[in-house]
N, C-alpha and C positions, 0 to 999 in steps of 0.2 A: 529580427535578421540575426540567420546562424551565421558564427563566427568561422573565418577561413579554416582551411584544413591545417595548417603549421599552427594557427594562433594557439591551440589547446597546448601541445608536444611543447612548444618556445613558454608556455606561461607554465606550464606542469614542472618544466625545469627551474626555471628562473627565480632565485631566492630574492625575497624583497629587499635585501640590499647590494644586490649585487651588483657588477659594472659589465662591460660587456666581455672582458676577458676574464671572466669569473673561471676554479676550475669543474669540474664536472660534478653530480653530487657524489657521493658516497658509493649507492647504491648500481650504481656505473662506471667505476671504476673495476676493470677485472685485476683480479691479484693471480696467481698461479700458487695453489695450494703447496705442490711441491717444493718450491722455492721458497715457504716464510720458515720452515725450518732447520732450513741449512745458511739463513742468511747470515751472512758476519763471520763463517765457522771457516776455518784454515782448510785447504783441502788434506784426503786423508791418502795414505800411501796408496791402499786400495783406488781409491779414484784418478790417484796419478795412473795405476798399470793401466787402469783401465782407456783414460786418455791416452799412453801408448799404444796400447792393440788398436782403438778405432780409429787411431793417425795410420796406423801400418795396413788398415783396412781401407784407407781411403776416405774415412767418411767425414762429413761436413766438421766444422766447427757448432755451429748452429746445434747441430742433430748432437752433435757429443754433448751438450749443456744440456738439452730438454732430458737425452736417456740420464743424465746425472740428477738430473734436478737444480741444476745448478743455470746462471746467466752465463753468453754466449760468452761473456765479456772475461766474465772470470777464467773461463777456458784458454779461452786468447791472449788473454795474460801470461797465464802459467805455461804455456805453449813459448812466446815470445821470452821471457823473462829466464828459463829453466833450460833452455835446449843448448846439446852440447856447440862447440864451436864449429861444425862441419853442418849443422843446421837442423842434428835430427834429436827429436824430444824422447830421451830415455828418462822411465822412471825412478831408476836407481840414482843415477845422477840429481835429477831435479829433486828428489828426496833429501838428500844430502847436500843441497845449496840450501834450500828450505827450511835445514838443522842448523846451519852454519848460520840463516842467517837470525831465526830464534833467540840465537845463543849471544850472538852481537847483540 
């Protein structure tokens, strides 16, 4: 008797000690190499200037993140934390706020 089509795939990825909610094997977890080298580092002045330019060009936050090699959440957080009172993002203003936070 031949195994069912899905049996081989299920057996192949099931660890001997696994449970139903086990995480996928490391070979199936995709990682974005562009984000690995930037992970955890603060945004640079150049990145802030690029964010400002992209926003003026009506580029979406996810696309900005892809172009910068950053997670879109980092870009979104940067915009919301460092925009002016009128709601416009300015790289110079954002850099000043970030520098003030670093000093305190």
